[in-house]
N, CA, C, O and the ligand as a Tripos MOL2 file, in Angstrom:
@<TRIPOS>MOLECULE
protein
  313   311    79     0     0
PROTEIN
NO_CHARGES

@<TRIPOS>ATOM
      1 N          99.9430  124.0800  131.3600 N.3       1 MET1
      2 CA        101.0950  123.1400  131.1930 C.3       1 MET1
      3 C         100.6900  121.9340  132.1890 C.2       1 MET1
      4 O         100.1260  122.0710  133.2740 O.2       1 MET1
      5 N         101.0580  120.8410  131.6470 N.am      2 ILE2
      6 CA        100.8500  119.5320  132.3740 C.3       2 ILE2
      7 C         102.3380  118.8680  132.5480 C.2       2 ILE2
      8 O         103.0040  118.6100  131.5460 O.2       2 ILE2
      9 N         102.7870  118.6270  133.7580 N.am      3 SER3
     10 CA        104.1650  117.8430  134.0980 C.3       3 SER3
     11 C         103.8170  116.4610  134.1910 C.2       3 SER3
     12 O         102.7990  116.0930  134.7760 O.2       3 SER3
     13 N         104.6610  115.6390  133.6100 N.am      4 LYS4
     14 CA        104.4860  114.1810  133.7450 C.3       4 LYS4
     15 C         105.8760  113.5570  133.8040 C.2       4 LYS4
     16 O         106.8370  114.2210  133.4140 O.2       4 LYS4
     17 N         106.0310  112.3710  134.2480 N.am      5 LYS5
     18 CA        107.4020  111.6770  134.4090 C.3       5 LYS5
     19 C         107.3630  110.6100  133.2060 C.2       5 LYS5
     20 O         106.2960  110.1110  132.8490 O.2       5 LYS5
     21 N         108.5190  110.3100  132.6410 N.am      6 LEU6
     22 CA        108.7070  109.3150  131.7770 C.3       6 LEU6
     23 C         108.3110  108.0040  132.4130 C.2       6 LEU6
     24 O         108.4010  107.9110  133.6370 O.2       6 LEU6
     25 N         107.9080  107.0430  131.7390 N.am      7 THR7
     26 CA        107.6390  105.5920  132.3570 C.3       7 THR7
     27 C         109.1490  105.0020  132.4570 C.2       7 THR7
     28 O         110.1670  105.5770  132.0690 O.2       7 THR7
     29 N         109.0680  103.8400  133.0090 N.am      8 SER8
     30 CA        110.3260  103.0330  133.2680 C.3       8 SER8
     31 C         110.9990  102.8020  131.8080 C.2       8 SER8
     32 O         112.2250  102.7410  131.7140 O.2       8 SER8
     33 N         110.2430  102.6880  130.7910 N.am      9 LYS9
     34 CA        110.9140  102.4550  129.5060 C.3       9 LYS9
     35 C         111.0340  103.8220  128.5970 C.2       9 LYS9
     36 O         111.1090  103.8040  127.3680 O.2       9 LYS9
     37 N         111.0390  104.9600  129.3740 N.am     10 ALA10
     38 CA        111.1010  106.3290  128.8020 C.3      10 ALA10
     39 C         110.0400  106.6830  127.9450 C.2      10 ALA10
     40 O         110.1950  107.5420  127.0770 O.2      10 ALA10
     41 N         108.8330  106.0120  128.1400 N.am     11 GLY11
     42 CA        107.7330  106.4470  127.2140 C.3      11 GLY11
     43 C         106.9800  107.5640  128.0120 C.2      11 GLY11
     44 O         107.2560  107.9500  129.1480 O.2      11 GLY11
     45 N         105.9130  108.0330  127.1480 N.am     12 ILE12
     46 CA        105.1830  109.0860  127.8770 C.3      12 ILE12
     47 C         103.7460  109.1190  127.0360 C.2      12 ILE12
     48 O         103.7460  108.9230  125.8210 O.2      12 ILE12
     49 N         102.6720  109.3490  127.6870 N.am     13 THR13
     50 CA        101.3920  109.3000  127.1830 C.3      13 THR13
     51 C         100.9950  110.7280  126.9800 C.2      13 THR13
     52 O         101.1010  111.4700  127.9570 O.2      13 THR13
     53 N         100.5660  111.2050  125.8820 N.am     14 VAL14
     54 CA        100.0970  112.6540  125.6950 C.3      14 VAL14
     55 C          98.6020  112.5500  126.3470 C.2      14 VAL14
     56 O          97.7620  111.7130  126.0150 O.2      14 VAL14
     57 N          98.4480  113.4840  127.2610 N.am     15 PRO15
     58 CA         97.2080  113.4970  127.9980 C.3      15 PRO15
     59 C          95.9850  113.7500  127.1010 C.2      15 PRO15
     60 O          96.0180  114.5300  126.1490 O.2      15 PRO15
     61 N          94.8350  112.9950  127.4890 N.am     16 LYS16
     62 CA         93.6400  113.0340  126.5790 C.3      16 LYS16
     63 C          93.2550  114.5200  126.2670 C.2      16 LYS16
     64 O          92.8630  114.8440  125.1460 O.2      16 LYS16
     65 N          93.3810  115.4090  127.2970 N.am     17 SER17
     66 CA         92.8510  116.8200  126.9350 C.3      17 SER17
     67 C          93.8130  117.3870  125.9670 C.2      17 SER17
     68 O          93.3640  118.1100  125.0770 O.2      17 SER17
     69 N          94.8820  117.1850  126.0200 N.am     18 ILE18
     70 CA         95.9320  117.8120  125.0110 C.3      18 ILE18
     71 C          95.6340  117.1960  123.5920 C.2      18 ILE18
     72 O          95.5330  117.9220  122.6030 O.2      18 ILE18
     73 N          95.4930  115.7780  123.5290 N.am     19 ARG19
     74 CA         95.1460  115.2090  122.3200 C.3      19 ARG19
     75 C          93.9210  115.7100  121.7570 C.2      19 ARG19
     76 O          93.8190  115.8750  120.5410 O.2      19 ARG19
     77 N          92.9340  115.9780  122.6020 N.am     20 ALA20
     78 CA         91.6050  116.3890  122.0420 C.3      20 ALA20
     79 C          91.7220  117.7950  121.5150 C.2      20 ALA20
     80 O          91.1420  118.0950  120.4710 O.2      20 ALA20
     81 N          92.5060  118.7470  122.2380 N.am     21 ASP21
     82 CA         92.7050  120.0830  121.7160 C.3      21 ASP21
     83 C          93.4680  120.1670  120.3260 C.2      21 ASP21
     84 O          93.1800  120.9650  119.4340 O.2      21 ASP21
     85 N          94.5100  119.2010  120.2750 N.am     22 LEU22
     86 CA         95.2730  119.0330  119.0410 C.3      22 LEU22
     87 C          94.5960  118.3340  117.8550 C.2      22 LEU22
     88 O          94.9760  118.5000  116.6960 O.2      22 LEU22
     89 N          93.5580  117.5310  118.2110 N.am     23 GLY23
     90 CA         93.0540  116.5540  117.2310 C.3      23 GLY23
     91 C          93.8450  115.3680  116.9890 C.2      23 GLY23
     92 O          93.6540  114.7350  115.9510 O.2      23 GLY23
     93 N          94.7450  114.9800  117.8610 N.am     24 TRP24
     94 CA         95.6740  113.9150  117.6500 C.3      24 TRP24
     95 C          94.7700  112.5680  117.9650 C.2      24 TRP24
     96 O          93.9730  112.5260  118.9030 O.2      24 TRP24
     97 N          94.9780  111.5840  117.1450 N.am     25 LYS25
     98 CA         94.4380  110.1800  117.3400 C.3      25 LYS25
     99 C          95.3430  109.1680  117.6040 C.2      25 LYS25
    100 O          96.4220  109.1700  117.0120 O.2      25 LYS25
    101 N          95.0380  108.2110  118.4880 N.am     26 PRO26
    102 CA         95.8830  107.1390  118.7950 C.3      26 PRO26
    103 C          96.3600  106.4530  117.5090 C.2      26 PRO26
    104 O          95.5270  106.2310  116.6310 O.2      26 PRO26
    105 N          97.6170  106.1070  117.3390 N.am     27 GLY27
    106 CA         98.1660  105.4610  116.0980 C.3      27 GLY27
    107 C          98.6230  106.3820  115.1640 C.2      27 GLY27
    108 O          99.1890  105.8690  114.1980 O.2      27 GLY27
    109 N          98.5370  107.6440  115.1720 N.am     28 MET28
    110 CA         98.8310  108.5430  114.0840 C.3      28 MET28
    111 C         100.4500  108.6930  114.2590 C.2      28 MET28
    112 O         101.0240  108.5990  115.3440 O.2      28 MET28
    113 N         101.0050  108.9120  113.1640 N.am     29 ALA29
    114 CA        102.6240  109.1190  113.1310 C.3      29 ALA29
    115 C         102.9280  110.5240  113.5190 C.2      29 ALA29
    116 O         102.2320  111.4660  113.1390 O.2      29 ALA29
    117 N         103.9300  110.6490  114.2490 N.am     30 VAL30
    118 CA        104.4390  111.9050  114.7520 C.3      30 VAL30
    119 C         105.9830  111.9530  114.4580 C.2      30 VAL30
    120 O         106.6560  110.9330  114.3090 O.2      30 VAL30
    121 N         106.5040  113.2860  114.3840 N.am     31 ASP31
    122 CA        107.8640  113.5460  114.2370 C.3      31 ASP31
    123 C         108.3580  114.1720  115.5670 C.2      31 ASP31
    124 O         107.8190  115.1600  116.0660 O.2      31 ASP31
    125 N         109.4570  113.5080  116.1230 N.am     32 MET32
    126 CA        110.0030  114.1100  117.3550 C.3      32 MET32
    127 C         111.4020  114.8470  116.8770 C.2      32 MET32
    128 O         112.2500  114.2990  116.1720 O.2      32 MET32
    129 N         111.4800  116.1380  117.3720 N.am     33 ILE33
    130 CA        112.4800  116.9110  117.0930 C.3      33 ILE33
    131 C         113.2960  117.4740  118.3760 C.2      33 ILE33
    132 O         112.7980  118.3700  119.0570 O.2      33 ILE33
    133 N         114.4700  116.9640  118.6620 N.am     34 PRO34
    134 CA        115.1790  117.4810  119.8700 C.3      34 PRO34
    135 C         115.5850  118.8200  119.5960 C.2      34 PRO34
    136 O         116.1010  119.1100  118.5170 O.2      34 PRO34
    137 N         115.3600  119.7640  120.6150 N.am     35 LEU35
    138 CA        115.8120  121.1190  120.2970 C.3      35 LEU35
    139 C         116.9810  121.3440  121.2110 C.2      35 LEU35
    140 O         117.2250  120.5660  122.1330 O.2      35 LEU35
    141 N         117.7130  122.4220  120.9510 N.am     36 GLU36
    142 CA        119.0180  122.7510  121.6650 C.3      36 GLU36
    143 C         118.7690  123.0450  123.2670 C.2      36 GLU36
    144 O         119.6970  122.8830  124.0600 O.2      36 GLU36
    145 N         117.7540  123.3890  123.6080 N.am     37 ASP37
    146 CA        117.4930  123.7840  125.0630 C.3      37 ASP37
    147 C         117.1640  122.6430  125.8550 C.2      37 ASP37
    148 O         116.9150  122.7480  127.0560 O.2      37 ASP37
    149 N         117.1480  121.3830  125.1420 N.am     38 GLY38
    150 CA        116.9430  120.1080  126.0150 C.3      38 GLY38
    151 C         115.5420  119.7770  125.9740 C.2      38 GLY38
    152 O         115.1620  118.8170  126.6440 O.2      38 GLY38
    153 N         114.6110  120.5220  125.1910 N.am     39 SER39
    154 CA        113.2180  120.0590  125.1070 C.3      39 SER39
    155 C         113.0550  119.3080  123.8470 C.2      39 SER39
    156 O         113.9810  119.2050  123.0420 O.2      39 SER39
    157 N         111.8680  118.7700  123.6630 N.am     40 LEU40
    158 CA        111.5960  117.7970  122.5430 C.3      40 LEU40
    159 C         110.1800  118.2870  121.9140 C.2      40 LEU40
    160 O         109.1370  118.2450  122.5650 O.2      40 LEU40
    161 N         110.2560  118.7370  120.6260 N.am     41 LYS41
    162 CA        109.0470  118.9860  119.7900 C.3      41 LYS41
    163 C         108.4480  117.8750  119.3140 C.2      41 LYS41
    164 O         109.1910  117.0280  118.8180 O.2      41 LYS41
    165 N         107.1650  117.6480  119.3470 N.am     42 ILE42
    166 CA        106.4430  116.5930  118.8600 C.3      42 ILE42
    167 C         105.3600  117.1400  117.8150 C.2      42 ILE42
    168 O         104.5260  117.9330  118.2520 O.2      42 ILE42
    169 N         105.3190  116.8190  116.6340 N.am     43 ARG43
    170 CA        104.0970  117.3300  115.8340 C.3      43 ARG43
    171 C         103.7460  116.0870  114.8930 C.2      43 ARG43
    172 O         104.4560  115.0920  114.7460 O.2      43 ARG43
    173 N         102.6090  116.3160  114.3320 N.am     44 PRO44
    174 CA        102.1700  115.1650  113.2750 C.3      44 PRO44
    175 C         103.2170  115.0560  112.3040 C.2      44 PRO44
    176 O         103.9780  115.9690  111.9830 O.2      44 PRO44
    177 N         103.2130  113.8140  111.8280 N.am     45 HIS45
    178 CA        104.3520  113.5710  110.8190 C.3      45 HIS45
    179 C         104.1190  114.3080  109.4750 C.2      45 HIS45
    180 O         103.0180  114.3660  108.9280 O.2      45 HIS45
    181 N         105.1530  114.8170  109.0340 N.am     46 ILE46
    182 CA        105.1620  115.4640  107.6680 C.3      46 ILE46
    183 C         106.2650  114.7720  106.8400 C.2      46 ILE46
    184 O         107.4390  114.7470  107.2080 O.2      46 ILE46
    185 N         105.8570  114.2640  105.8030 N.am     47 ASP47
    186 CA        106.8330  113.6500  104.8180 C.3      47 ASP47
    187 C         107.8940  114.6390  104.4200 C.2      47 ASP47
    188 O         107.6160  115.7880  104.0770 O.2      47 ASP47
    189 N         109.1240  114.1590  104.4760 N.am     48 GLN48
    190 CA        110.3260  114.9820  104.2970 C.3      48 GLN48
    191 C         111.2490  114.3530  103.2980 C.2      48 GLN48
    192 O         111.4940  113.1550  103.4410 O.2      48 GLN48
    193 N         111.7830  114.9990  102.3220 N.am     49 CYS49
    194 CA        112.8470  114.3680  101.4190 C.3      49 CYS49
    195 C         114.0740  113.9510  102.2980 C.2      49 CYS49
    196 O         114.7620  114.6590  103.0320 O.2      49 CYS49
    197 N         114.1610  112.6330  102.0320 N.am     50 ARG50
    198 CA        115.4160  111.9950  102.8690 C.3      50 ARG50
    199 C         116.6970  112.6720  102.5080 C.2      50 ARG50
    200 O         117.6330  112.6800  103.3080 O.2      50 ARG50
    201 N         116.7820  113.2740  101.2670 N.am     51 PHE51
    202 CA        118.2270  113.7000  100.8690 C.3      51 PHE51
    203 C         118.2470  115.2710  101.1580 C.2      51 PHE51
    204 O         119.2090  115.7240  101.7780 O.2      51 PHE51
    205 N         117.3510  116.0130  100.7860 N.am     52 CYS52
    206 CA        117.5140  117.5410  101.0060 C.3      52 CYS52
    207 C         116.7030  118.1580  102.0460 C.2      52 CYS52
    208 O         116.9190  119.3270  102.3640 O.2      52 CYS52
    209 N         115.7480  117.4390  102.6270 N.am     53 GLY53
    210 CA        114.9000  117.8490  103.7300 C.3      53 GLY53
    211 C         113.8220  118.6480  103.4880 C.2      53 GLY53
    212 O         113.1950  119.0830  104.4540 O.2      53 GLY53
    213 N         113.4250  118.9760  102.1580 N.am     54 THR54
    214 CA        112.3100  119.8100  101.9350 C.3      54 THR54
    215 C         111.1380  119.0090  102.2210 C.2      54 THR54
    216 O         111.2190  117.7840  102.3170 O.2      54 THR54
    217 N         109.9520  119.7010  102.3740 N.am     55 HIS55
    218 CA        108.6030  119.1430  102.5520 C.3      55 HIS55
    219 C         107.7720  119.3680  101.2030 C.2      55 HIS55
    220 O         106.6260  118.9270  101.1190 O.2      55 HIS55
    221 N         108.3370  120.0240  100.2110 N.am     56 GLU56
    222 CA        107.5590  120.4720   99.0970 C.3      56 GLU56
    223 C         107.4960  119.1650   98.0420 C.2      56 GLU56
    224 O         108.5180  118.5570   97.7250 O.2      56 GLU56
    225 N         106.3410  118.8630   97.6100 N.am     57 SER57
    226 CA        105.9350  117.9100   96.5280 C.3      57 SER57
    227 C         106.8200  116.5960   96.8670 C.2      57 SER57
    228 O         107.4830  116.0270   95.9990 O.2      57 SER57
    229 N         106.7690  116.2090   98.1000 N.am     58 VAL58
    230 CA        107.5200  115.0310   98.4750 C.3      58 VAL58
    231 C         106.6380  113.7040   98.1960 C.2      58 VAL58
    232 O         105.4960  113.5740   98.6350 O.2      58 VAL58
    233 N         107.2470  112.8200   97.4820 N.am     59 LYS59
    234 CA        106.5940  111.5790   97.2760 C.3      59 LYS59
    235 C         107.1810  110.5160   98.0490 C.2      59 LYS59
    236 O         108.3270  110.6180   98.4870 O.2      59 LYS59
    237 N         106.3890  109.4000   98.2610 N.am     60 ARG60
    238 CA        106.7950  108.2290   99.0610 C.3      60 ARG60
    239 C         107.0660  107.0310   98.1260 C.2      60 ARG60
    240 O         106.1670  106.6780   97.3630 O.2      60 ARG60
    241 N         108.2600  106.3780   98.1380 N.am     61 TYR61
    242 CA        108.4320  105.2670   97.2920 C.3      61 TYR61
    243 C         108.8680  104.1730   98.2390 C.2      61 TYR61
    244 O         109.9800  104.3090   98.7500 O.2      61 TYR61
    245 N         108.0610  102.9780   98.5840 N.am     62 LYS62
    246 CA        108.2510  102.1100   99.5720 C.3      62 LYS62
    247 C         108.5290  102.8940  100.7670 C.2      62 LYS62
    248 O         107.6290  103.6560  101.1190 O.2      62 LYS62
    249 N         109.7230  102.8560  101.5440 N.am     63 ASP63
    250 CA        109.7700  103.5470  102.9100 C.3      63 ASP63
    251 C         110.6610  104.8310  102.5830 C.2      63 ASP63
    252 O         111.0100  105.5050  103.5520 O.2      63 ASP63
    253 N         111.0310  105.1990  101.4080 N.am     64 ILE64
    254 CA        111.8380  106.4490  101.1140 C.3      64 ILE64
    255 C         110.9370  107.6440  100.6890 C.2      64 ILE64
    256 O         110.1400  107.4890   99.7630 O.2      64 ILE64
    257 N         111.0440  108.8370  101.3420 N.am     65 CYS65
    258 CA        110.5790  109.9610  100.7870 C.3      65 CYS65
    259 C         111.4600  110.6940   99.9930 C.2      65 CYS65
    260 O         112.5950  110.8740  100.4330 O.2      65 CYS65
    261 N         111.1170  111.2050   98.7790 N.am     66 LEU66
    262 CA        112.1460  112.2090   98.2050 C.3      66 LEU66
    263 C         111.3520  113.1720   97.1790 C.2      66 LEU66
    264 O         110.3000  112.8650   96.6180 O.2      66 LEU66
    265 N         111.9850  114.2820   97.0500 N.am     67 CYS67
    266 CA        111.3830  115.3170   96.2430 C.3      67 CYS67
    267 C         111.7710  115.1060   94.6770 C.2      67 CYS67
    268 O         112.7170  114.3700   94.3990 O.2      67 CYS67
    269 N         111.0580  115.7370   93.7020 N.am     68 PRO68
    270 CA        111.2430  115.6990   92.4340 C.3      68 PRO68
    271 C         112.6740  115.9500   92.0110 C.2      68 PRO68
    272 O         113.1770  115.2870   91.1040 O.2      68 PRO68
    273 N         113.4020  116.9880   92.7170 N.am     69 GLU69
    274 CA        114.6600  117.3510   92.2990 C.3      69 GLU69
    275 C         115.6680  116.2630   92.6520 C.2      69 GLU69
    276 O         116.5950  115.9500   91.9050 O.2      69 GLU69
    277 N         115.4480  115.7520   93.7390 N.am     70 CYS70
    278 CA        116.5260  114.6010   94.1870 C.3      70 CYS70
    279 C         116.0810  113.4480   93.4680 C.2      70 CYS70
    280 O         117.0000  112.6700   93.2150 O.2      70 CYS70
    281 N         114.9340  113.0950   93.0550 N.am     71 ALA71
    282 CA        114.6240  111.9840   92.2740 C.3      71 ALA71
    283 C         115.1400  112.1200   90.8580 C.2      71 ALA71
    284 O         115.3290  111.1040   90.1900 O.2      71 ALA71
    285 N         115.3670  113.2820   90.3840 N.am     72 ALA72
    286 CA        115.8100  113.4020   89.1150 C.3      72 ALA72
    287 C         117.5030  113.3770   89.1800 C.2      72 ALA72
    288 O         118.1580  112.8700   88.2690 O.2      72 ALA72
    289 N         118.0480  113.9140   90.2260 N.am     73 LYS73
    290 CA        119.3910  113.7610   90.3350 C.3      73 LYS73
    291 C         119.7350  112.2170   90.5360 C.2      73 LYS73
    292 O         120.7510  111.7370   90.0330 O.2      73 LYS73
    293 N         118.9260  111.5330   91.2220 N.am     74 MET74
    294 CA        119.1780  110.1390   91.5370 C.3      74 MET74
    295 C         119.0640  109.2800   90.1920 C.2      74 MET74
    296 O         119.8220  108.3380   89.9650 O.2      74 MET74
    297 N         118.1240  109.6590   89.3840 N.am     75 LYS75
    298 CA        117.8770  109.0240   87.9540 C.3      75 LYS75
    299 C         119.1550  109.2020   87.1840 C.2      75 LYS75
    300 O         119.7000  108.2580   86.6100 O.2      75 LYS75
    301 N         119.6530  110.5070   87.1820 N.am     76 GLU76
    302 CA        120.7780  110.7370   86.4590 C.3      76 GLU76
    303 C         122.0740  109.9320   86.8610 C.2      76 GLU76
    304 O         122.8460  109.4950   86.0070 O.2      76 GLU76
    305 N         122.2620  109.7660   88.1970 N.am     77 ALA77
    306 CA        123.3590  109.1420   88.7440 C.3      77 ALA77
    307 C         123.3060  107.6290   88.5200 C.2      77 ALA77
    308 O         124.3730  107.0170   88.5400 O.2      77 ALA77
    309 N         122.0910  106.9290   88.2960 N.am     78 VAL78
    310 CA        121.9850  105.5390   88.1550 C.3      78 VAL78
    311 C         122.1360  105.1450   86.7420 C.2      78 VAL78
    312 O         122.0720  103.9580   86.4220 O.2      78 VAL78
    313 ZN        115.0970  116.4420   97.9490 Zn       79 ZN79
@<TRIPOS>BOND
     1     1     2 1
     2     2     3 1
     3     3     4 2
     4     3     5 am
     5     5     6 1
     6     6     7 1
     7     7     8 2
     8     7     9 am
     9     9    10 1
    10    10    11 1
    11    11    12 2
    12    11    13 am
    13    13    14 1
    14    14    15 1
    15    15    16 2
    16    15    17 am
    17    17    18 1
    18    18    19 1
    19    19    20 2
    20    19    21 am
    21    21    22 1
    22    22    23 1
    23    23    24 2
    24    23    25 am
    25    25    26 1
    26    26    27 1
    27    27    28 2
    28    27    29 am
    29    29    30 1
    30    30    31 1
    31    31    32 2
    32    31    33 am
    33    33    34 1
    34    34    35 1
    35    35    36 2
    36    35    37 am
    37    37    38 1
    38    38    39 1
    39    39    40 2
    40    39    41 am
    41    41    42 1
    42    42    43 1
    43    43    44 2
    44    43    45 am
    45    45    46 1
    46    46    47 1
    47    47    48 2
    48    47    49 am
    49    49    50 1
    50    50    51 1
    51    51    52 2
    52    51    53 am
    53    53    54 1
    54    54    55 1
    55    55    56 2
    56    55    57 am
    57    57    58 1
    58    58    59 1
    59    59    60 2
    60    59    61 am
    61    61    62 1
    62    62    63 1
    63    63    64 2
    64    63    65 am
    65    65    66 1
    66    66    67 1
    67    67    68 2
    68    67    69 am
    69    69    70 1
    70    70    71 1
    71    71    72 2
    72    71    73 am
    73    73    74 1
    74    74    75 1
    75    75    76 2
    76    75    77 am
    77    77    78 1
    78    78    79 1
    79    79    80 2
    80    79    81 am
    81    81    82 1
    82    82    83 1
    83    83    84 2
    84    83    85 am
    85    85    86 1
    86    86    87 1
    87    87    88 2
    88    87    89 am
    89    89    90 1
    90    90    91 1
    91    91    92 2
    92    91    93 am
    93    93    94 1
    94    94    95 1
    95    95    96 2
    96    95    97 am
    97    97    98 1
    98    98    99 1
    99    99   100 2
   100    99   101 am
   101   101   102 1
   102   102   103 1
   103   103   104 2
   104   103   105 am
   105   105   106 1
   106   106   107 1
   107   107   108 2
   108   107   109 am
   109   109   110 1
   110   110   111 1
   111   111   112 2
   112   111   113 am
   113   113   114 1
   114   114   115 1
   115   115   116 2
   116   115   117 am
   117   117   118 1
   118   118   119 1
   119   119   120 2
   120   119   121 am
   121   121   122 1
   122   122   123 1
   123   123   124 2
   124   123   125 am
   125   125   126 1
   126   126   127 1
   127   127   128 2
   128   127   129 am
   129   129   130 1
   130   130   131 1
   131   131   132 2
   132   131   133 am
   133   133   134 1
   134   134   135 1
   135   135   136 2
   136   135   137 am
   137   137   138 1
   138   138   139 1
   139   139   140 2
   140   139   141 am
   141   141   142 1
   142   142   143 1
   143   143   144 2
   144   143   145 am
   145   145   146 1
   146   146   147 1
   147   147   148 2
   148   147   149 am
   149   149   150 1
   150   150   151 1
   151   151   152 2
   152   151   153 am
   153   153   154 1
   154   154   155 1
   155   155   156 2
   156   155   157 am
   157   157   158 1
   158   158   159 1
   159   159   160 2
   160   159   161 am
   161   161   162 1
   162   162   163 1
   163   163   164 2
   164   163   165 am
   165   165   166 1
   166   166   167 1
   167   167   168 2
   168   167   169 am
   169   169   170 1
   170   170   171 1
   171   171   172 2
   172   171   173 am
   173   173   174 1
   174   174   175 1
   175   175   176 2
   176   175   177 am
   177   177   178 1
   178   178   179 1
   179   179   180 2
   180   179   181 am
   181   181   182 1
   182   182   183 1
   183   183   184 2
   184   183   185 am
   185   185   186 1
   186   186   187 1
   187   187   188 2
   188   187   189 am
   189   189   190 1
   190   190   191 1
   191   191   192 2
   192   191   193 am
   193   193   194 1
   194   194   195 1
   195   195   196 2
   196   195   197 am
   197   197   198 1
   198   198   199 1
   199   199   200 2
   200   199   201 am
   201   201   202 1
   202   202   203 1
   203   203   204 2
   204   203   205 am
   205   205   206 1
   206   206   207 1
   207   207   208 2
   208   207   209 am
   209   209   210 1
   210   210   211 1
   211   211   212 2
   212   211   213 am
   213   213   214 1
   214   214   215 1
   215   215   216 2
   216   215   217 am
   217   217   218 1
   218   218   219 1
   219   219   220 2
   220   219   221 am
   221   221   222 1
   222   222   223 1
   223   223   224 2
   224   223   225 am
   225   225   226 1
   226   226   227 1
   227   227   228 2
   228   227   229 am
   229   229   230 1
   230   230   231 1
   231   231   232 2
   232   231   233 am
   233   233   234 1
   234   234   235 1
   235   235   236 2
   236   235   237 am
   237   237   238 1
   238   238   239 1
   239   239   240 2
   240   239   241 am
   241   241   242 1
   242   242   243 1
   243   243   244 2
   244   243   245 am
   245   245   246 1
   246   246   247 1
   247   247   248 2
   248   247   249 am
   249   249   250 1
   250   250   251 1
   251   251   252 2
   252   251   253 am
   253   253   254 1
   254   254   255 1
   255   255   256 2
   256   255   257 am
   257   257   258 1
   258   258   259 1
   259   259   260 2
   260   259   261 am
   261   261   262 1
   262   262   263 1
   263   263   264 2
   264   263   265 am
   265   265   266 1
   266   266   267 1
   267   267   268 2
   268   267   269 am
   269   269   270 1
   270   270   271 1
   271   271   272 2
   272   271   273 am
   273   273   274 1
   274   274   275 1
   275   275   276 2
   276   275   277 am
   277   277   278 1
   278   278   279 1
   279   279   280 2
   280   279   281 am
   281   281   282 1
   282   282   283 1
   283   283   284 2
   284   283   285 am
   285   285   286 1
   286   286   287 1
   287   287   288 2
   288   287   289 am
   289   289   290 1
   290   290   291 1
   291   291   292 2
   292   291   293 am
   293   293   294 1
   294   294   295 1
   295   295   296 2
   296   295   297 am
   297   297   298 1
   298   298   299 1
   299   299   300 2
   300   299   301 am
   301   301   302 1
   302   302   303 1
   303   303   304 2
   304   303   305 am
   305   305   306 1
   306   306   307 1
   307   307   308 2
   308   307   309 am
   309   309   310 1
   310   310   311 1
   311   311   312 2
@<TRIPOS>SUBSTRUCTURE
     1 MET1         2 RESIDUE 1 A MET
     2 ILE2         6 RESIDUE 1 A ILE
     3 SER3        10 RESIDUE 1 A SER
     4 LYS4        14 RESIDUE 1 A LYS
     5 LYS5        18 RESIDUE 1 A LYS
     6 LEU6        22 RESIDUE 1 A LEU
     7 THR7        26 RESIDUE 1 A THR
     8 SER8        30 RESIDUE 1 A SER
     9 LYS9        34 RESIDUE 1 A LYS
    10 ALA10       38 RESIDUE 1 A ALA
    11 GLY11       42 RESIDUE 1 A GLY
    12 ILE12       46 RESIDUE 1 A ILE
    13 THR13       50 RESIDUE 1 A THR
    14 VAL14       54 RESIDUE 1 A VAL
    15 PRO15       58 RESIDUE 1 A PRO
    16 LYS16       62 RESIDUE 1 A LYS
    17 SER17       66 RESIDUE 1 A SER
    18 ILE18       70 RESIDUE 1 A ILE
    19 ARG19       74 RESIDUE 1 A ARG
    20 ALA20       78 RESIDUE 1 A ALA
    21 ASP21       82 RESIDUE 1 A ASP
    22 LEU22       86 RESIDUE 1 A LEU
    23 GLY23       90 RESIDUE 1 A GLY
    24 TRP24       94 RESIDUE 1 A TRP
    25 LYS25       98 RESIDUE 1 A LYS
    26 PRO26      102 RESIDUE 1 A PRO
    27 GLY27      106 RESIDUE 1 A GLY
    28 MET28      110 RESIDUE 1 A MET
    29 ALA29      114 RESIDUE 1 A ALA
    30 VAL30      118 RESIDUE 1 A VAL
    31 ASP31      122 RESIDUE 1 A ASP
    32 MET32      126 RESIDUE 1 A MET
    33 ILE33      130 RESIDUE 1 A ILE
    34 PRO34      134 RESIDUE 1 A PRO
    35 LEU35      138 RESIDUE 1 A LEU
    36 GLU36      142 RESIDUE 1 A GLU
    37 ASP37      146 RESIDUE 1 A ASP
    38 GLY38      150 RESIDUE 1 A GLY
    39 SER39      154 RESIDUE 1 A SER
    40 LEU40      158 RESIDUE 1 A LEU
    41 LYS41      162 RESIDUE 1 A LYS
    42 ILE42      166 RESIDUE 1 A ILE
    43 ARG43      170 RESIDUE 1 A ARG
    44 PRO44      174 RESIDUE 1 A PRO
    45 HIS45      178 RESIDUE 1 A HIS
    46 ILE46      182 RESIDUE 1 A ILE
    47 ASP47      186 RESIDUE 1 A ASP
    48 GLN48      190 RESIDUE 1 A GLN
    49 CYS49      194 RESIDUE 1 A CYS
    50 ARG50      198 RESIDUE 1 A ARG
    51 PHE51      202 RESIDUE 1 A PHE
    52 CYS52      206 RESIDUE 1 A CYS
    53 GLY53      210 RESIDUE 1 A GLY
    54 THR54      214 RESIDUE 1 A THR
    55 HIS55      218 RESIDUE 1 A HIS
    56 GLU56      222 RESIDUE 1 A GLU
    57 SER57      226 RESIDUE 1 A SER
    58 VAL58      230 RESIDUE 1 A VAL
    59 LYS59      234 RESIDUE 1 A LYS
    60 ARG60      238 RESIDUE 1 A ARG
    61 TYR61      242 RESIDUE 1 A TYR
    62 LYS62      246 RESIDUE 1 A LYS
    63 ASP63      250 RESIDUE 1 A ASP
    64 ILE64      254 RESIDUE 1 A ILE
    65 CYS65      258 RESIDUE 1 A CYS
    66 LEU66      262 RESIDUE 1 A LEU
    67 CYS67      266 RESIDUE 1 A CYS
    68 PRO68      270 RESIDUE 1 A PRO
    69 GLU69      274 RESIDUE 1 A GLU
    70 CYS70      278 RESIDUE 1 A CYS
    71 ALA71      282 RESIDUE 1 A ALA
    72 ALA72      286 RESIDUE 1 A ALA
    73 LYS73      290 RESIDUE 1 A LYS
    74 MET74      294 RESIDUE 1 A MET
    75 LYS75      298 RESIDUE 1 A LYS
    76 GLU76      302 RESIDUE 1 A GLU
    77 ALA77      306 RESIDUE 1 A ALA
    78 VAL78      310 RESIDUE 1 A VAL
    79 ZN79       313 GROUP 0 **** ****
């Protein structure tokens, strides 16, 4: 475990040794997930349907990620 302080702008740099172990590269997208115990989970970004939250078969259209089921429901509604 490595302890660090947040910067004056509440930023944090993931230490090089941890990045190397995880295979994380500068500029890669990450998801930040606050947990109930006050901790923060950070993982490589995974596209997730904006409407139902699934990760299955998610497609990106412009800045919106959605699954085939929600796309079909949206098509019916429009
Ligand atoms: Zn969906």
